[in-house]
MARFI-196393 format. One line per field, with one value per residue (C-alpha): x, z, y; residue in three letters; residue number from 1. Coordinates in steps of 0.5 Angstrom, whole numbers, padded with zeros to 4 digits. Example, Ala and Ser with C-alpha at 12.3 -4.5 7.8 and 13.67 -1.06 7.14 Angstrom:
// MARFI-196393
u 0025,0027
w 0016,0014
v -0009,-0002
drenba ALA,SER
kepa 1,2
***
This chain:
// MARFI-196393
u 0139,0146,0146,0138,0137,0144,0142,0135,0138,0137,0128,0128,0131,0129,0121,0123,0127,0126,0130,0133,0137,0141,0148,0150,0149,0155,0156,0154,0149,0146,0147,0143,0137,0135,0134,0127,0126,0124,0121,0115,0108,0104,0097,0093,0086,0084,0078,0076,0073,0065,0064,0064,0065,0058,0054,0046,0045,0051,0055,0054,0048,0051,0050,0056,0054,0057,0056,0054,0053,0059,0062,0057,0058,0065,0064,0059,0060,0063,0065,0072,0075,0070,0075,0082,0080,0078,0085,0090,0087,0091,0097,0103,0102,0104,0098,0098,0092,0088,0086,0081,0078,0077,0074,0069,0067,0066,0062,0057,0058,0053,0049,0050,0046,0047,0046,0041,0044,0051,0047,0046,0050,0045,0045,0037,0038,0040,0037,0039,0045,0044,0050,0051,0052,0056,0061,0060,0061,0068,0071,0070,0073,0078,0080,0081,0085,0090,0091,0099,0100,0105,0099,0102,0098,0099,0099,0091,0086,0093,0094,0097,0104,0107,0101,0102,0110,0110,0106,0110,0107,0103,0097,0101,0104,0098,0094,0101,0100,0093,0094,0101,0096,0091,0096,0097,0090,0088,0093,0090,0083,0085,0088,0082,0078,0082,0085,0092,0098,0100,0106,0106,0111,0110,0110,0107,0107,0104,0107,0113,0116,0120,0124,0127,0121,0116,0122,0122,0114,0115,0119,0114,0109,0113,0115,0121,0120,0117,0114,0119,0118,0125,0123,0127,0132,0139,0142,0136,0139,0133,0137,0134,0137,0137,0135,0137,0140,0139,0132,0129,0132,0129,0130,0127,0124,0125,0119,0118,0113,0111,0108,0104,0102,0101,0096,0093,0090,0086,0079,0073,0066,0063,0057,0049,0047,0040,0038,0036,0032,0033,0030,0027,0025,0030,0035,0037,0036,0042,0046,0047,0046,0050,0047,0048,0055,0057,0056,0056,0060,0067,0072,0077,0083,0083,0089,0093,0093,0095,0101,0102,0103,0107,0111,0112,0112,0118,0123,0122,0129,0126,0125,0118,0112,0107,0099,0096,0092,0086,0087,0081,0079,0081,0087,0088,0086,0091,0097,0095,0095,0101,0104,0101,0105,0111,0112,0108,0114,0120,0123,0118,0118,0114,0118,0116,0116,0121,0126,0126,0130,0136,0143,0141,0145,0146,0143,0138,0132,0132,0130,0123,0125,0126,0118,0114,0110,0104,0104,0104,0098,0094,0096,0091,0093,0094,0087,0084,0090,0088,0080,0082,0086,0081,0076,0081,0079,0071,0073,0076,0071,0065,0070,0069,0063,0062,0061,0065,0069,0074,0069,0067,0075,0077,0071,0073,0081,0078,0075,0080,0086,0080,0080,0087,0087,0091,0085,0083,0088,0083,0076,0075,0077,0070,0070,0074,0072,0065,0067,0072,0066,0062,0066,0066,0059,0058,0062,0058,0052,0053,0056,0049,0045,0047,0043,0038,0031,0029,0024,0019,0016,0016,0012,0014,0011,0015,0019,0023,0022,0025,0025,0026,0031,0031,0038,0036,0042,0040,0047,0046,0051,0051,0054,0057,0063,0058,0055,0050,0050,0044,0045,0040,0039,0036,0039,0035,0029,0031,0036,0039,0041,0044,0048,0052,0050,0053,0049,0049,0044,0043,0044,0037,0034,0033,0034,0032,0035,0031,0035,0033,0032,0028,0024,0024,0020,0015,0016,0020,0027,0032,0035,0041,0042,0049,0052,0060,0064,0068,0075,0076,0070,0068,0062,0058,0053,0048,0046,0038,0036,0028,0023,0021,0015,0015,0008,0006,0000,-0005,-0012,-0017,-0013,-0013,-0021,-0021,-0017,-0022,-0029,-0025,-0024,-0031,-0035,-0031,-0032,-0040,-0040,-0037,-0043,-0048,-0046,-0046,-0052,-0055,-0051,-0054,-0061,-0060,-0058,-0063,-0069,-0065,-0065
w -0045,-0045,-0038,-0036,-0034,-0030,-0027,-0024,-0023,-0015,-0015,-0019,-0013,-0009,-0011,-0012,-0006,-0001,0001,0007,0003,-0002,0001,0002,-0004,-0004,-0005,-0013,-0011,-0007,-0013,-0018,-0013,-0013,-0021,-0022,-0027,-0034,-0037,-0043,-0040,-0046,-0045,-0050,-0053,-0058,-0058,-0063,-0070,-0071,-0077,-0084,-0091,-0092,-0091,-0092,-0097,-0101,-0101,-0095,-0093,-0092,-0086,-0084,-0082,-0075,-0075,-0067,-0062,-0057,-0059,-0056,-0049,-0049,-0050,-0045,-0038,-0034,-0041,-0042,-0046,-0043,-0037,-0040,-0043,-0036,-0032,-0037,-0037,-0033,-0033,-0036,-0041,-0049,-0051,-0057,-0061,-0066,-0072,-0073,-0066,-0067,-0074,-0072,-0066,-0071,-0076,-0070,-0067,-0074,-0074,-0076,-0078,-0074,-0078,-0075,-0076,-0078,-0085,-0089,-0092,-0095,-0091,-0091,-0086,-0081,-0075,-0072,-0067,-0060,-0058,-0062,-0056,-0052,-0059,-0059,-0052,-0051,-0057,-0054,-0047,-0051,-0055,-0048,-0046,-0051,-0051,-0051,-0050,-0055,-0059,-0063,-0068,-0069,-0077,-0079,-0074,-0070,-0075,-0073,-0076,-0074,-0078,-0084,-0083,-0082,-0088,-0094,-0100,-0106,-0101,-0096,-0100,-0102,-0096,-0093,-0099,-0097,-0089,-0092,-0096,-0091,-0086,-0089,-0090,-0084,-0080,-0083,-0081,-0074,-0073,-0075,-0071,-0065,-0067,-0065,-0069,-0068,-0070,-0074,-0074,-0068,-0068,-0063,-0064,-0060,-0053,-0056,-0059,-0065,-0070,-0077,-0081,-0076,-0076,-0084,-0085,-0080,-0084,-0090,-0086,-0084,-0077,-0074,-0066,-0064,-0057,-0055,-0049,-0050,-0053,-0060,-0058,-0057,-0053,-0048,-0041,-0042,-0048,-0054,-0059,-0066,-0071,-0078,-0082,-0087,-0089,-0086,-0079,-0073,-0065,-0061,-0054,-0049,-0043,-0037,-0039,-0031,-0030,-0037,-0034,-0027,-0031,-0036,-0029,-0027,-0030,-0029,-0026,-0030,-0034,-0033,-0037,-0038,-0044,-0044,-0051,-0054,-0052,-0060,-0059,-0066,-0062,-0065,-0059,-0061,-0060,-0053,-0052,-0047,-0041,-0044,-0043,-0038,-0031,-0030,-0023,-0025,-0024,-0019,-0016,-0008,-0004,-0004,-0012,-0012,-0008,-0012,-0019,-0016,-0014,-0020,-0023,-0018,-0020,-0027,-0031,-0038,-0043,-0043,-0040,-0044,-0041,-0044,-0051,-0047,-0042,-0036,-0033,-0027,-0029,-0031,-0025,-0022,-0027,-0026,-0018,-0019,-0024,-0018,-0013,-0016,-0018,-0012,-0008,-0014,-0016,-0023,-0028,-0034,-0042,-0048,-0054,-0058,-0053,-0050,-0055,-0054,-0054,-0057,-0058,-0064,-0064,-0068,-0068,-0068,-0073,-0075,-0072,-0065,-0065,-0059,-0061,-0057,-0061,-0067,-0065,-0065,-0071,-0077,-0082,-0088,-0091,-0088,-0089,-0097,-0096,-0094,-0100,-0104,-0103,-0108,-0113,-0112,-0111,-0117,-0121,-0117,-0118,-0126,-0126,-0121,-0123,-0117,-0114,-0109,-0103,-0103,-0104,-0099,-0094,-0097,-0095,-0089,-0087,-0090,-0085,-0080,-0081,-0080,-0073,-0067,-0063,-0066,-0062,-0056,-0060,-0062,-0069,-0072,-0070,-0075,-0080,-0079,-0080,-0086,-0090,-0089,-0093,-0099,-0098,-0098,-0105,-0108,-0106,-0110,-0117,-0117,-0115,-0122,-0127,-0133,-0132,-0135,-0141,-0143,-0151,-0155,-0161,-0166,-0173,-0179,-0181,-0177,-0169,-0162,-0156,-0149,-0145,-0137,-0133,-0125,-0121,-0114,-0111,-0108,-0112,-0120,-0124,-0132,-0135,-0138,-0145,-0147,-0153,-0156,-0161,-0166,-0166,-0173,-0177,-0183,-0179,-0174,-0175,-0169,-0171,-0164,-0162,-0158,-0153,-0148,-0140,-0134,-0128,-0122,-0116,-0114,-0120,-0127,-0134,-0140,-0147,-0154,-0159,-0166,-0169,-0176,-0178,-0184,-0184,-0180,-0174,-0168,-0167,-0160,-0158,-0152,-0148,-0145,-0141,-0141,-0137,-0143,-0140,-0141,-0145,-0140,-0139,-0133,-0129,-0132,-0140,-0142,-0147,-0149,-0155,-0161,-0164,-0171,-0174,-0181,-0181,-0177,-0181,-0176,-0179,-0186,-0185,-0182,-0187,-0192,-0189,-0188,-0197,-0198,-0193,-0197,-0204,-0203,-0201,-0208,-0211,-0207,-0208,-0216,-0216,-0212,-0218,-0223,-0220,-0220,-0226,-0229,-0225,-0227,-0234
v -0151,-0156,-0159,-0157,-0164,-0164,-0157,-0161,-0168,-0166,-0165,-0171,-0176,-0171,-0173,-0181,-0183,-0177,-0170,-0175,-0179,-0174,-0172,-0164,-0160,-0156,-0149,-0150,-0154,-0149,-0143,-0148,-0149,-0141,-0142,-0143,-0148,-0144,-0151,-0149,-0152,-0154,-0153,-0158,-0156,-0163,-0167,-0174,-0170,-0170,-0165,-0169,-0167,-0166,-0159,-0157,-0152,-0148,-0142,-0137,-0141,-0148,-0151,-0156,-0164,-0167,-0174,-0173,-0166,-0169,-0163,-0159,-0162,-0161,-0154,-0153,-0150,-0157,-0159,-0162,-0156,-0151,-0152,-0154,-0147,-0143,-0147,-0145,-0138,-0133,-0138,-0138,-0143,-0145,-0146,-0152,-0152,-0158,-0153,-0157,-0155,-0148,-0149,-0154,-0149,-0143,-0148,-0149,-0143,-0140,-0146,-0154,-0159,-0166,-0173,-0178,-0184,-0188,-0191,-0184,-0179,-0174,-0168,-0168,-0174,-0169,-0165,-0158,-0158,-0155,-0153,-0146,-0142,-0147,-0147,-0139,-0138,-0143,-0139,-0133,-0136,-0138,-0131,-0128,-0134,-0135,-0126,-0125,-0132,-0137,-0140,-0146,-0151,-0158,-0161,-0161,-0165,-0167,-0172,-0179,-0178,-0186,-0189,-0185,-0186,-0194,-0195,-0191,-0192,-0188,-0188,-0185,-0180,-0178,-0176,-0173,-0168,-0167,-0165,-0161,-0158,-0155,-0152,-0145,-0143,-0147,-0143,-0137,-0138,-0140,-0133,-0130,-0133,-0133,-0125,-0127,-0130,-0137,-0141,-0147,-0153,-0157,-0164,-0169,-0176,-0181,-0182,-0178,-0184,-0183,-0186,-0184,-0185,-0181,-0176,-0176,-0176,-0169,-0166,-0167,-0163,-0157,-0160,-0156,-0158,-0165,-0166,-0173,-0177,-0181,-0187,-0188,-0181,-0181,-0178,-0178,-0175,-0169,-0163,-0161,-0166,-0164,-0169,-0168,-0163,-0158,-0156,-0162,-0162,-0160,-0161,-0166,-0163,-0168,-0168,-0173,-0178,-0179,-0173,-0174,-0181,-0178,-0173,-0177,-0182,-0176,-0177,-0173,-0175,-0179,-0174,-0176,-0181,-0179,-0176,-0168,-0166,-0159,-0153,-0153,-0161,-0161,-0165,-0172,-0178,-0180,-0174,-0172,-0165,-0161,-0163,-0170,-0169,-0165,-0163,-0155,-0156,-0155,-0161,-0160,-0163,-0165,-0163,-0169,-0170,-0162,-0164,-0170,-0167,-0161,-0165,-0168,-0162,-0159,-0166,-0164,-0164,-0163,-0157,-0158,-0160,-0165,-0167,-0172,-0170,-0171,-0168,-0167,-0162,-0165,-0166,-0159,-0156,-0160,-0157,-0150,-0151,-0154,-0148,-0143,-0146,-0147,-0139,-0137,-0140,-0138,-0145,-0145,-0139,-0143,-0141,-0142,-0147,-0142,-0141,-0149,-0151,-0147,-0150,-0157,-0163,-0167,-0174,-0178,-0182,-0190,-0195,-0197,-0203,-0200,-0197,-0200,-0205,-0203,-0197,-0200,-0204,-0198,-0195,-0194,-0199,-0200,-0202,-0196,-0191,-0194,-0193,-0186,-0184,-0188,-0181,-0177,-0181,-0180,-0173,-0172,-0175,-0171,-0164,-0165,-0163,-0157,-0150,-0148,-0155,-0151,-0150,-0158,-0161,-0156,-0160,-0166,-0166,-0163,-0169,-0174,-0171,-0172,-0179,-0179,-0176,-0179,-0178,-0185,-0188,-0188,-0189,-0197,-0198,-0198,-0191,-0189,-0194,-0191,-0183,-0185,-0189,-0182,-0178,-0184,-0185,-0177,-0176,-0184,-0181,-0174,-0177,-0181,-0175,-0172,-0177,-0177,-0177,-0184,-0184,-0190,-0188,-0182,-0181,-0176,-0175,-0176,-0170,-0165,-0166,-0164,-0169,-0166,-0170,-0169,-0168,-0168,-0165,-0166,-0163,-0156,-0153,-0151,-0156,-0155,-0159,-0164,-0165,-0170,-0174,-0178,-0184,-0187,-0195,-0194,-0188,-0189,-0189,-0184,-0179,-0175,-0168,-0165,-0171,-0167,-0162,-0157,-0159,-0154,-0154,-0150,-0153,-0158,-0156,-0160,-0158,-0160,-0160,-0161,-0166,-0164,-0171,-0171,-0177,-0180,-0187,-0190,-0195,-0196,-0193,-0194,-0188,-0188,-0181,-0181,-0175,-0174,-0170,-0165,-0165,-0172,-0175,-0179,-0182,-0179,-0185,-0189,-0189,-0188,-0191,-0190,-0192,-0188,-0189,-0186,-0185,-0181,-0176,-0180,-0183,-0179,-0172,-0174,-0175,-0169,-0166,-0170,-0167,-0160,-0160,-0163,-0158,-0153,-0156,-0156,-0149,-0147,-0152,-0148,-0142,-0144,-0145,-0139,-0134,-0138,-0137,-0130,-0130,-0133,-0129,-0122,-0125
drenba MET,ALA,GLY,TYR,GLY,ALA,ALA,ARG,ALA,TRP,PHE,VAL,THR,ALA,ALA,VAL,VAL,GLY,VAL,SER,ALA,LEU,PRO,CYS,ALA,GLY,PRO,GLU,ALA,ALA,ALA,ALA,ASP,ASP,ASP,PRO,ALA,ARG,PRO,ALA,VAL,VAL,TRP,PRO,VAL,THR,ALA,THR,PRO,HIS,MET,THR,ALA,ALA,ALA,LEU,GLY,SER,GLY,ALA,ASN,ALA,LYS,PRO,VAL,PHE,ASP,ASP,ASP,SER,LEU,ALA,GLY,LEU,PHE,ALA,PRO,GLY,GLY,ARG,LEU,ARG,GLU,VAL,VAL,GLU,ALA,GLY,ARG,ASP,ARG,ASP,VAL,SER,TRP,VAL,LEU,ASP,PRO,ASP,VAL,MET,ILE,ALA,ALA,GLN,GLU,MET,SER,THR,GLY,TYR,ARG,VAL,ALA,LYS,ASN,THR,ASP,SER,SER,SER,PRO,GLN,ASP,THR,THR,GLU,GLY,THR,GLY,GLN,GLY,ALA,ALA,ARG,ALA,TRP,LEU,SER,GLU,LEU,ARG,GLU,ALA,VAL,GLU,GLY,ARG,GLU,VAL,TRP,LEU,LEU,PRO,TYR,ALA,ASP,THR,ASP,LEU,ALA,SER,LEU,ALA,HIS,HIS,PRO,GLY,SER,ASP,THR,GLU,ASP,LEU,THR,ASP,VAL,VAL,ALA,GLY,LEU,ALA,ALA,GLU,THR,ARG,LYS,ARG,VAL,GLU,ARG,ILE,LEU,GLY,THR,ASP,THR,ARG,ALA,GLY,LEU,GLY,TRP,PRO,VAL,ASP,GLY,ALA,LEU,ASP,SER,SER,VAL,THR,ALA,LEU,GLY,ALA,LYS,LEU,GLY,VAL,THR,ARG,VAL,LEU,ALA,SER,GLY,GLN,GLY,LEU,THR,PRO,ALA,ASP,GLY,ASP,PRO,VAL,THR,LEU,GLY,SER,GLY,GLY,ASP,ALA,MET,THR,ALA,LEU,PRO,TYR,GLU,ALA,ASP,LEU,THR,THR,ALA,LEU,ALA,ARG,LEU,LYS,ASP,ARG,GLN,PRO,SER,ALA,THR,PRO,THR,PRO,SER,ALA,SER,GLY,SER,GLY,SER,PRO,SER,SER,PRO,THR,PRO,SER,ASP,SER,ALA,SER,ALA,THR,PRO,ASP,THR,ALA,ASP,LYS,SER,THR,VAL,GLU,HIS,ILE,THR,ALA,LEU,LEU,LYS,ALA,ASN,ALA,ARG,PRO,VAL,VAL,VAL,PRO,PRO,ARG,ASP,LEU,SER,GLY,THR,ALA,ALA,ASP,ALA,LEU,GLY,SER,ALA,ILE,ASP,ALA,GLY,THR,LYS,ASP,GLY,TRP,LEU,GLU,PRO,GLY,ASP,ILE,ARG,SER,ALA,ASP,ASP,ASP,PRO,VAL,ASP,GLY,GLU,ALA,GLY,ALA,PRO,ALA,SER,TYR,PRO,SER,ARG,LEU,ARG,ALA,GLY,GLU,LEU,GLY,GLU,GLU,ARG,LEU,THR,ALA,ALA,ALA,GLY,ASP,LEU,ASP,GLU,LEU,ALA,THR,LEU,SER,LYS,VAL,LEU,ALA,ASP,PRO,ASP,ALA,THR,THR,ASP,SER,VAL,HIS,ALA,ALA,MET,ALA,ARG,ALA,LEU,ALA,THR,ALA,TRP,ARG,ALA,GLU,GLU,ASP,ALA,ALA,GLN,ARG,THR,PHE,GLN,LYS,ARG,THR,THR,ASN,PHE,LEU,ARG,THR,SER,VAL,LYS,SER,LEU,ARG,LEU,VAL,PRO,LYS,THR,THR,VAL,THR,VAL,THR,SER,GLY,ASP,ALA,SER,ILE,PRO,VAL,THR,VAL,ASP,ASN,ALA,LEU,GLN,GLN,GLU,VAL,SER,GLY,LEU,GLU,LEU,ARG,VAL,THR,SER,SER,ASP,SER,GLU,ARG,LEU,ARG,VAL,ASN,ASP,ASP,GLU,VAL,SER,VAL,SER,ALA,GLU,GLY,SER,ALA,THR,HIS,THR,SER,GLN,ILE,GLU,VAL,THR,ALA,LYS,ALA,ASN,GLY,LYS,ALA,ARG,LEU,THR,ALA,GLN,LEU,TYR,THR,THR,SER,ASP,GLY,LYS,PRO,TRP,GLY,GLU,GLU,MET,THR,PHE,GLU,VAL,ASP,VAL,THR,SER,VAL,SER,SER,GLY,ALA,ILE,ALA,VAL,VAL,ALA,ALA,GLY,LEU,GLY,LEU,ILE,ALA,LEU,ALA,ALA,VAL,PHE,ARG,MET,ARG,ARG,VAL,ARG,ARG,ARG,ASN,GLY,ASP,GLY,GLY
kepa 1,2,3,4,5,6,7,8,9,10,11,12,13,14,15,16,17,18,19,20,21,22,23,24,25,26,27,28,29,30,31,32,33,34,35,36,37,38,39,40,41,42,43,44,45,46,47,48,49,50,51,52,53,54,55,56,57,58,59,60,61,62,63,64,65,66,67,68,69,70,71,72,73,74,75,76,77,78,79,80,81,82,83,84,85,86,87,88,89,90,91,92,93,94,95,96,97,98,99,100,101,102,103,104,105,106,107,108,109,110,111,112,113,114,115,116,117,118,119,120,121,122,123,124,125,126,127,128,129,130,131,132,133,134,135,136,137,138,139,140,141,142,143,144,145,146,147,148,149,150,151,152,153,154,155,156,157,158,159,160,161,162,163,164,165,166,167,168,169,170,171,172,173,174,175,176,177,178,179,180,181,182,183,184,185,186,187,188,189,190,191,192,193,194,195,196,197,198,199,200,201,202,203,204,205,206,207,208,209,210,211,212,213,214,215,216,217,218,219,220,221,222,223,224,225,226,227,228,229,230,231,232,233,234,235,236,237,238,239,240,241,242,243,244,245,246,247,248,249,250,251,252,253,254,255,256,257,258,259,260,261,262,263,264,265,266,267,268,269,270,271,272,273,274,275,276,277,278,279,280,281,282,283,284,285,286,287,288,289,290,291,292,293,294,295,296,297,298,299,300,301,302,303,304,305,306,307,308,309,310,311,312,313,314,315,316,317,318,319,320,321,322,323,324,325,326,327,328,329,330,331,332,333,334,335,336,337,338,339,340,341,342,343,344,345,346,347,348,349,350,351,352,353,354,355,356,357,358,359,360,361,362,363,364,365,366,367,368,369,370,371,372,373,374,375,376,377,378,379,380,381,382,383,384,385,386,387,388,389,390,391,392,393,394,395,396,397,398,399,400,401,402,403,404,405,406,407,408,409,410,411,412,413,414,415,416,417,418,419,420,421,422,423,424,425,426,427,428,429,430,431,432,433,434,435,436,437,438,439,440,441,442,443,444,445,446,447,448,449,450,451,452,453,454,455,456,457,458,459,460,461,462,463,464,465,466,467,468,469,470,471,472,473,474,475,476,477,478,479,480,481,482,483,484,485,486,487,488,489,490,491,492,493,494,495,496,497,498,499,500,501,502,503,504,505,506,507,508,509,510,511,512,513,514,515,516,517,518,519,520,521,522,523,524,525,526,527,528,529,530,531,532,533,534,535,536,537,538,539,540,541,542,543,544,545,546,547,548,549,550,551,552,553,554,555,556,557,558,559,560,561,562,563,564,565,566,567,568,569,570,571,572,573,574,575,576,577,578,579,580,581,582,583,584,585,586,587
***
């Protein structure tokens, strides 16, 4: 691949100053002109995340909760992601996918829920999603489009590599571990969804800008190839560049930023803002339905636009062609048409990413201080990264009491990674904060959903007795790993015999434990009940204190007993008199 840029340099000049301004080409240049360009054409499928950590129900019947129904519009006919797939189908492109989009589409295809508002993290405070059919149809088209093609997976949720790299510390390390831990299992899942093999290890930093900290972070996530615009890359003459050495080595694949910028300027028609209720009438007014977000009429580029993109593609002197992440339907149509023109005319023969790094040259990434300030301004800052990493502490607390914490752990880790997505760069800062906060609220609400049911006053008589203490498990799954400890404020009056009792409860149910006590004297005593986690002996939730009134046998009961004994005595006397009379009569 060395010399790729030189071999194609005349195309760049032709596009800029016109063919008439070029010097006459010699025989060697003429021979080079006959060789088609073989760049890998990246075909991106990415989107802003919308699936949260919450779900309604548990196990196989669980329905994931989305923060809104925007993806339904993207998957529907005329939606951006539908048009991107349609434009890439039957063309020799390299598919670059965010695994989270595939997983979100699969979850939607089997039924899902949409949050009614941003203030609630409860799975019950949701409505039925409207995009089940659109997601199912989109996945079907995607499977057909990628069949027999090269498919690459980005780090989960298309992680913002620069944001993590530029804010080192324990929080960043924890978040990096979360993203890295999702890689293997999500790759297997995506391959099952698509029915084809995929490749991992591709990184795509914002604007293709590199520095040594970005490449180091990429290496921790298993990145072996990185798409690079040339910013922070030396040399930047168009050849693939080897960065680092040994196990951390990766190859930077340069792309032409001018072509990327031109495609980014091509926008789709503005969708209608008129809301359309779902057929079932269950759609949330704040959640757009497929007809809200897109028109069923495909977005196509006009002739002059196609010719412009074709000229830029013909002038490309880089080993890869990289459109913008949020490739519009119009831009996808223009690039697809340019690919068709090039292959038809013989000057283009698209290759693949696997071979785009042939014959790299040695180079290096710049120092972090040289990273573009305009890109730093859009990063997720330390405050937001700390907030995201803090969810690990809440998750660790909740996991201690779940009978099977794996599913919850996976969903929370995935939601944490989504909060780190590069797509947030294009959104308002508040959007990312709101999304991340949903995970925090979900975990805190879950912890509070397992509690002791308050009691007021309990009356027991002297001697042995049982006092019921109830645990309310509002979680949708079974809990265990808990013990109930009860203490008495006056053990001389009221002694607790079962001071530690194991507790487990089915999901969405209550569990009552009978605490054995011995009452020794009349009067009042206070019992304090507290849940503890058995794994580390730490208290769980708030303690619950209630009053116990100890009494002897009541006066009413004594009167009843005395009256009964009196009747028995009278009956005995009456019988004795009758016996005496009978004996007297018989004498």
